[in-house]
C-alpha positions as CSV (number, residue, x, y, z in Angstrom):
1,M,86.9,131.8,95.5
2,T,84.4,128.7,95.7
3,H,84.5,126.1,98.0
4,R,86.5,123.8,95.4
5,D,89.2,126.0,94.8
6,N,89.4,126.7,98.8
7,P,92.8,125.1,100.5
8,K,91.4,125.7,103.8
9,G,88.1,123.7,103.0
10,A,85.7,126.7,103.5
11,R,82.7,127.8,101.8
12,E,83.1,131.6,100.5
13,S,80.2,133.7,99.2
14,G,81.0,135.0,95.7
15,R,83.4,134.4,92.7
16,P,86.4,136.5,91.6
17,P,85.4,137.9,88.2
18,A,86.7,136.0,85.2
19,A,87.9,138.5,82.9
20,E,86.8,142.0,83.8
21,E,89.0,144.2,86.2
22,P,88.5,144.0,89.8
23,N,86.6,146.5,92.2
24,L,89.3,146.8,94.4
25,S,88.8,148.6,97.9
26,T,91.0,148.8,101.2
27,D,87.4,149.7,103.2
28,V,87.8,146.4,105.0
29,R,86.9,145.0,108.4
30,V,87.4,141.6,110.2
31,W,84.7,140.5,112.4
32,K,85.4,137.7,114.9
33,V,84.2,134.0,114.4
34,N,80.8,132.8,115.3
35,Q,78.8,129.7,115.4
36,V,75.8,129.1,113.3
37,R,73.4,126.1,113.2
38,S,75.4,123.5,110.6
39,K,76.6,120.2,111.0
40,K,79.1,120.2,108.2
41,A,80.5,123.9,108.8
42,P,79.4,125.3,112.1
43,Y,82.0,127.9,112.4
44,Q,81.5,131.2,110.3
45,L,83.6,134.0,109.9
46,R,82.2,137.5,108.7
47,W,84.1,140.4,106.9
48,L,83.1,143.7,105.2
49,V,84.6,144.9,101.9
50,A,83.4,148.4,100.9
51,G,80.1,147.7,103.0
52,K,79.4,144.3,101.6
53,V,79.4,141.5,103.9
54,K,81.5,138.5,103.1
55,T,81.1,135.1,104.8
56,A,82.8,131.8,104.9
57,S,82.1,128.6,106.9
58,F,84.3,126.0,108.3
59,P,84.3,122.8,109.7
60,T,86.5,123.4,112.9
61,V,87.3,126.7,114.9
62,T,91.0,126.3,113.9
63,L,90.5,126.6,110.2
64,A,88.3,129.5,110.7
65,D,90.8,131.6,113.1
66,H,93.9,130.8,110.6
67,R,91.4,132.1,107.8
68,R,90.9,134.9,109.8
69,S,94.6,135.4,110.8
70,E,94.8,135.4,107.1
71,L,92.9,138.2,105.8
72,W,93.5,140.2,108.8
73,K,97.4,140.5,107.9
74,A,96.3,141.0,104.3
75,M,94.2,144.0,106.0
76,L,97.2,145.3,108.3
77,K,99.8,145.2,105.2
78,G,97.4,147.7,103.4
79,E,96.4,144.9,100.8
80,A,93.3,146.1,98.8
81,F,90.3,143.4,99.0
82,D,88.0,142.4,95.9
83,V,84.5,144.1,96.2
84,E,82.8,141.1,94.7
85,S,84.5,138.1,96.1
86,G,86.1,139.5,99.0
87,L,89.2,138.0,98.4
88,P,92.6,140.1,99.1
89,E,94.4,141.1,95.6
90,S,97.2,138.9,96.3
91,E,94.9,136.0,96.4
92,L,93.0,137.0,93.3
93,R,96.1,137.5,91.1
94,A,97.0,133.9,92.3
95,A,94.0,132.4,91.7
96,A,93.5,134.1,88.2
97,A,97.6,132.9,87.5
98,R,96.0,129.3,88.3
99,A,93.1,129.7,86.0
100,N,95.0,130.7,83.1
101,T,98.1,128.5,83.4
102,R,97.4,125.4,85.2
103,P,94.7,122.4,83.2
104,D,92.3,121.1,86.0
105,P,91.2,117.6,84.2
106,S,88.8,115.6,85.9
107,W,89.7,112.3,87.9
108,W,88.2,110.5,84.9
109,D,90.4,112.2,82.3
110,F,93.3,112.3,84.3
111,S,92.8,108.6,84.9
112,R,92.9,107.5,81.4
113,E,95.8,110.0,80.5
114,Y,98.0,108.5,83.2
115,M,97.3,104.7,82.5
116,A,97.9,105.5,78.9
117,S,101.4,107.1,79.6
118,R,102.2,104.0,82.0
119,W,101.0,101.1,79.8
120,R,103.8,100.7,77.3
121,T,106.2,100.4,80.3
122,S,104.3,98.2,82.6
123,A,103.8,94.6,82.9
124,A,100.2,92.9,83.2
125,K,100.0,92.8,86.7
126,T,101.2,96.3,87.6
127,R,98.3,97.4,85.0
128,E,95.9,96.0,86.9
129,G,97.1,97.2,90.1
130,V,97.1,100.9,89.3
131,A,93.8,100.6,87.6
132,D,92.7,99.4,90.8
133,S,94.1,102.3,92.4
134,L,92.5,104.7,90.2
135,A,89.2,103.3,90.6
136,T,89.5,102.9,94.3
137,V,90.0,106.6,94.4
138,A,87.3,107.3,92.0
139,L,84.9,106.5,94.6
140,A,86.0,109.5,96.4
141,M,86.0,111.7,93.3
142,M,82.6,110.9,91.5
143,G,81.2,114.1,92.7
144,D,77.3,114.7,93.7
145,G,73.9,114.6,92.2
146,K,70.8,112.7,91.7
147,K,70.6,108.9,90.8
148,L,74.2,108.5,92.1
149,P,75.8,105.2,90.5
150,T,76.5,102.3,93.0
151,L,80.3,102.0,94.0
152,E,80.6,98.8,92.3
153,D,79.6,100.2,89.0
154,V,81.5,103.2,89.5
155,R,84.7,100.6,90.0
156,L,84.0,98.6,87.2
157,A,83.6,101.8,84.9
158,M,87.1,103.1,86.0
159,R,88.6,99.9,85.4
160,W,87.0,99.6,81.9
161,A,87.6,103.1,80.9
162,V,91.0,103.1,81.8
163,V,92.4,100.6,79.3
164,P,93.9,102.8,76.5
165,A,92.2,100.2,73.7
166,H,89.1,101.1,75.3
167,Q,89.7,104.7,74.5
168,G,87.1,105.7,71.4
169,K,85.3,102.6,71.8
170,E,81.5,102.5,73.0
171,H,80.9,101.9,76.9
172,P,79.7,98.5,77.7
173,R,75.9,98.6,78.0
174,E,75.8,97.3,81.3
175,L,78.4,100.7,82.2
176,A,77.2,103.1,80.1
177,A,75.2,105.2,82.6
178,T,78.0,104.8,85.3
179,C,80.5,105.9,82.2
180,T,78.4,109.0,81.4
181,W,78.2,109.9,84.8
182,L,81.6,110.2,85.8
183,E,82.6,111.9,82.4
184,Q,80.3,114.8,83.6
185,C,80.4,114.6,87.3
186,S,83.7,113.2,88.4
187,L,85.9,115.9,90.6
188,P,88.8,117.9,89.0
189,L,92.2,117.3,90.8
190,S,92.0,120.9,92.1
191,V,89.5,119.6,95.0
192,L,92.6,117.5,96.2
193,T,93.5,120.5,98.2
194,D,90.2,120.1,100.5
195,P,90.7,118.0,103.6
196,K,87.4,116.2,103.3
197,V,88.1,114.8,99.9
198,V,91.8,113.8,101.2
199,R,90.2,112.2,104.5
200,D,87.8,110.1,101.8
201,I,90.4,109.2,99.5
202,Q,92.5,108.0,102.5
203,Y,89.6,105.9,103.9
204,R,88.6,104.5,100.2
205,L,92.1,103.2,100.0
206,S,92.1,101.4,103.4
207,F,88.3,99.9,103.3
208,K,86.4,97.9,101.1
209,L,83.1,98.2,99.4
210,D,81.5,96.8,102.6
211,D,83.3,98.9,104.8
212,S,85.6,96.3,106.7
213,P,89.3,96.7,106.1
214,A,91.4,96.1,103.7
215,A,94.2,93.7,103.9
216,G,97.5,95.4,104.6
217,E,99.3,94.6,101.3
218,T,96.1,95.8,99.3
219,Y,96.4,99.0,101.2
220,K,99.9,99.3,100.4
221,R,99.2,98.4,96.7
222,R,96.6,101.3,96.1
223,R,98.5,103.8,98.1
224,R,101.5,102.9,96.1
225,G,99.6,103.2,92.4
226,F,98.1,106.8,94.1
227,N,101.6,108.0,94.8
228,T,102.9,107.2,91.2
229,A,99.7,109.1,89.9
230,M,100.4,111.9,92.0
231,E,104.1,112.2,90.6
232,Y,102.6,112.3,87.0
233,A,100.7,114.7,88.3
234,I,103.0,116.7,89.6
235,E,105.1,116.6,86.8
236,C,102.1,117.7,84.7
237,G,101.6,121.1,86.4
238,Y,97.9,119.7,87.6
239,V,98.9,119.8,91.5
240,D,101.6,120.9,93.5
241,A,102.3,118.3,96.0
242,N,101.0,114.6,97.0
243,P,97.7,115.1,98.8
244,L,98.4,112.3,100.8
245,A,102.1,113.3,101.7
246,G,102.5,112.5,105.3
247,V,99.3,111.0,106.2
248,K,99.4,107.4,107.3
249,R,96.9,104.4,107.6
250,S,95.3,104.5,110.8
251,G,95.4,101.2,112.8
252,S,97.9,98.3,112.6
253,A,100.6,98.6,110.0
254,R,101.4,94.9,110.4
255,G,99.1,93.4,108.0
256,D,101.6,91.8,105.9
257,I,103.3,89.8,108.9
258,V,102.4,86.0,108.3
259,D,99.8,84.2,110.6
260,P,101.8,81.1,112.5
261,R,98.3,79.7,112.1
262,V,98.5,79.1,108.4
263,L,101.8,77.0,108.7
264,V,101.6,73.2,108.3
265,N,104.0,71.1,110.3
266,A,105.5,68.0,108.4
267,V,103.0,65.3,109.0
268,Q,100.2,67.7,107.9
269,G,102.6,68.9,104.8
270,T,102.7,65.4,103.6
271,H,99.2,64.6,104.2
272,L,98.1,67.5,102.0
273,L,100.3,66.3,99.0
274,T,99.0,63.1,99.4
275,A,95.5,64.3,99.6
276,V,96.1,66.1,96.3
277,S,97.0,63.0,94.3
278,Y,93.5,61.9,94.9
279,V,91.7,64.9,93.8
280,G,90.3,63.9,90.3
281,S,91.6,60.8,89.9
282,V,89.1,59.5,87.7
283,H,88.8,62.5,85.8
284,R,92.0,63.2,83.7
285,N,94.3,63.1,86.8
286,R,93.7,66.6,87.9
287,G,95.3,66.3,91.1
288,R,98.0,64.1,90.6
289,R,99.6,66.1,87.9
290,L,99.6,68.8,90.7
291,V,101.6,67.1,93.5
292,A,105.1,68.1,92.4
293,F,103.7,71.8,92.2
294,F,102.4,72.2,95.2
295,A,106.0,70.3,96.8
296,C,107.9,73.4,94.9
297,Q,106.2,75.6,97.0
298,L,106.4,73.5,100.4
299,Y,110.0,72.3,99.8
300,A,111.6,75.1,97.9
301,A,109.6,78.4,98.5
302,L,108.3,78.8,94.9
303,R,105.7,81.4,94.3
304,P,102.7,79.7,92.4
305,A,103.4,82.0,89.5
306,E,107.1,80.9,89.5
307,A,106.5,76.8,89.5
308,V,103.8,77.9,86.6
309,G,106.7,79.2,84.5
310,L,109.3,76.7,85.6
311,R,111.1,75.0,82.7
312,E,112.6,71.8,82.3
313,K,115.9,72.9,81.3
314,D,115.9,75.3,84.3
315,C,115.6,71.9,86.9
316,Y,119.3,70.2,87.7
317,L,117.6,66.7,88.8
318,P,120.4,64.2,89.6
319,E,119.8,60.8,90.4
320,K,120.9,61.2,94.2
321,G,121.5,64.3,96.3
322,W,120.4,68.0,96.2
323,G,119.4,69.5,93.1
324,T,118.9,73.2,91.8
325,L,115.8,74.8,90.4
326,T,117.4,77.9,88.1
327,L,114.3,80.1,87.9
328,K,114.5,82.8,85.4
329,E,110.7,83.8,84.5
330,T,107.3,83.9,86.1
331,R,103.8,83.4,84.5
332,P,101.6,85.6,86.8
333,V,97.6,85.9,85.9
334,S,96.1,89.1,85.3
335,G,93.5,89.2,82.5
336,T,93.3,89.6,78.7
337,K,92.7,93.0,79.2
338,W,95.8,93.9,81.1
339,T,98.7,91.6,78.7
340,D,100.0,93.0,75.6
341,S,99.3,89.2,74.0
342,G,95.7,89.0,75.1
343,K,96.4,86.0,76.9
344,R,95.3,85.5,80.7
345,H,99.0,84.9,81.8
346,D,101.9,87.5,81.6
347,K,105.1,86.0,80.9
348,R,107.6,88.1,82.9
349,G,111.0,87.7,84.7
350,L,111.2,87.5,88.2
351,K,109.8,89.3,90.8
352,S,111.8,92.7,91.8
353,R,114.4,91.8,89.7
354,E,115.8,92.6,86.3
355,S,114.4,90.9,83.2
356,K,117.3,88.3,82.7
357,A,118.2,87.9,85.9
358,D,117.9,84.2,87.6
359,R,117.5,82.9,91.1
360,P,119.3,79.5,91.8
361,V,117.4,77.6,94.7
362,P,118.7,74.5,95.9
363,I,116.0,71.6,96.4
364,P,116.2,68.6,98.8
365,P,116.2,64.8,97.3
366,L,112.8,64.6,98.2
367,L,111.7,67.2,95.6
368,V,114.2,66.0,93.1
369,A,112.7,62.6,92.9
370,M,109.5,64.2,92.8
371,L,110.0,66.3,89.8
372,R,111.6,63.5,88.2
373,E,108.6,61.3,88.6
374,H,106.3,64.1,87.6
375,I,108.1,64.6,83.9
376,R,108.4,60.9,83.3
377,E,104.8,60.7,83.8
378,F,103.1,63.7,82.5
379,G,106.0,65.1,80.2
380,T,106.2,68.8,79.6
381,A,104.1,71.6,77.9
382,Q,105.4,72.2,74.3
383,D,107.4,75.2,75.0
384,G,109.3,73.1,77.8
385,R,107.0,74.3,80.8
386,V,107.5,71.5,83.6
387,F,103.7,72.1,84.5
388,A,100.8,72.6,82.3
389,N,96.9,71.8,82.3
390,E,95.4,68.8,80.9
391,R,95.4,70.3,77.4
392,S,99.1,71.4,77.8
393,D,98.4,75.2,78.2
394,V,99.5,77.5,80.9
395,L,98.4,76.1,84.5
396,G,95.4,78.4,85.4
397,T,95.1,79.9,89.1
398,S,91.6,78.7,89.6
399,S,92.6,75.2,88.5
400,Y,95.1,74.6,91.0
401,W,93.1,76.4,94.0
402,R,90.3,74.1,93.1
403,V,92.4,71.0,93.6
404,W,93.8,72.4,96.7
405,Q,90.5,73.4,98.2
406,E,89.4,69.7,97.6
407,A,92.7,68.4,98.8
408,R,92.1,70.5,102.1
409,L,88.9,68.4,102.9
410,F,90.4,65.1,102.4
411,A,93.6,65.7,104.5
412,L,92.3,67.7,107.4
413,P,90.2,66.6,110.2
414,P,86.7,68.2,110.2
415,G,87.9,70.8,112.9
416,K,90.8,72.3,110.9
417,V,88.7,72.8,107.3
418,D,87.4,75.8,108.2
419,S,90.7,77.0,109.9
420,P,93.3,79.4,108.4
421,L,95.4,76.3,108.2
422,A,97.1,76.3,104.7
423,H,94.0,78.1,103.6
424,R,95.7,79.2,100.4
425,P,98.5,77.0,98.2
426,Y,100.9,80.3,99.2
427,D,100.8,79.2,102.7
428,L,103.2,76.5,101.6
429,R,106.0,78.7,100.8
430,H,105.4,80.4,104.2
431,T,105.9,77.4,105.5
432,C,109.1,76.3,103.9
433,I,110.3,79.6,104.4
434,T,109.6,79.5,108.2
435,N,111.3,76.1,108.5
436,W,114.3,77.5,106.7
437,L,115.0,79.9,109.3
438,N,114.0,77.5,112.3
439,A,116.6,75.2,111.2
440,G,119.2,78.1,111.5
441,V,119.8,79.1,107.7
442,P,121.0,82.7,108.0
443,V,118.4,85.1,107.3
444,A,120.5,86.5,104.3
445,E,120.4,83.1,102.8
446,V,117.0,82.3,103.2
447,A,116.1,85.9,101.5
448,R,118.2,84.8,98.4
449,R,116.3,81.3,98.0
450,A,113.1,83.0,98.5
451,G,113.6,85.7,95.9
452,N,112.9,88.5,99.2
453,S,114.9,91.2,101.0
454,P,116.2,90.3,104.8
455,E,114.3,93.2,105.8
456,V,111.3,91.6,104.1
457,I,112.1,88.2,105.9
458,H,112.6,89.5,109.2
459,R,109.2,91.9,109.3
460,R,107.1,89.0,107.7
461,Y,108.5,85.8,109.3
462,E,109.6,87.3,113.1
463,G,106.3,85.8,114.5
464,C,106.8,82.4,113.3
465,I,110.8,81.6,114.4
466,D,110.3,79.0,117.4
467,G,112.8,77.3,119.7
468,H,115.9,79.2,119.3
469,E,115.4,80.7,122.7
470,E,117.6,78.5,124.6
471,L,120.3,78.2,121.6
472,N,120.5,81.8,121.6
473,N,120.8,82.2,125.3
474,K,124.1,79.9,125.3
475,K,125.4,81.7,122.5
476,I,125.2,85.2,124.9
477,E,126.1,83.3,127.8
478,T,129.5,82.1,125.9
479,A,130.4,85.6,124.2
480,M,129.9,87.2,127.6
481,G,132.3,84.2,129.3
482,W,129.7,83.3,132.0
483,L,129.7,79.8,131.2
484,K,132.2,77.6,133.0
């Protein structure tokens, strides 16, 4: 049994014969664990089989004692040991059975196989997320040897290789050496029983390439992608269980809590939208055509991808009073290699909902007026979308990000430009949801309008709700009969 096959993480000498009949003996002696000069595996177990000394080294004394107990129990049962490998006969049979019945693909081959199985039924964003998970785990499964590729090249090579359309094609010139390395040296799935490998996988999922902690949402997405890959591996008989089952991320698990510092007040929100209108005013009205786009996030809590997919026929915009946006589709940006259409933007239904589900969102008269003015001045795209770029194409993420960053320079005082305040357009959605909660709108209704679950609203915005303590105290006093 080699170190790779050993579920205890030990490095045992010898290996079981592949085809010939094993040479068995009951002449076995097991000695106590002792220490040796080794930083990685300082605890050594020695035992004797038919006069031949066998050894196994372990990183902790607990693992060494556990292995000694296993050998001791087998010896007390009268079980024969293999003279060459030093293994009890039962372990020898189990290893032979696994070798004969279970395929053991490398992480490189498995990742490509798994992505091919998911491709047809997955959205472009899901495909990209799964590819990122597989590429991240590849950093812990890349093997050893001379002239190791860089971690960045490994990620890029894996993200390219798992796209089904790329199978059978020549590797990109800049990634050819890395792809060849991974084809030859990527570790097999059997090493997922090694605690050291599992710890490295957990680290890679939790940290960036520069060893700084990954965001909470990034970790959750990567972990989710790995978990679904392991479900597939179990179905195929490659592994017995998810190696990360029960392993939790160290440190804070509250990375998705909204930071109150990103929220804008009413005056700041107005100044930012006004500043947007001044961006690129001499060059094709870059900013003016995006004022209502950002207002949809500030006053209706739309996600950017939902605003990009908004069509005129989905808008009820009366001359007076409140209107309604009936959201039905999103246009998330994923990149051409992840979409079926070959375009950067995918066309999908609402997030976490059935493909034909919709979500009506009441909008205040202020936003109604802004949308009416936007449609009057800029019209709509050929397919009826309210927001488009200057060429009437789908509005790109980079386009509205550049406008937003320029608008912050106009709207915010110098001391606030480098602060988290409204750093991302998505922070306008956070502001809107927080305003609804602080206005006393029930959490269930806020969740319905925002397209989240009440549990998510409670968890993410618990630190943003303010000003209700006195009101809630009075409610308690009334219920308890304390008020006179």
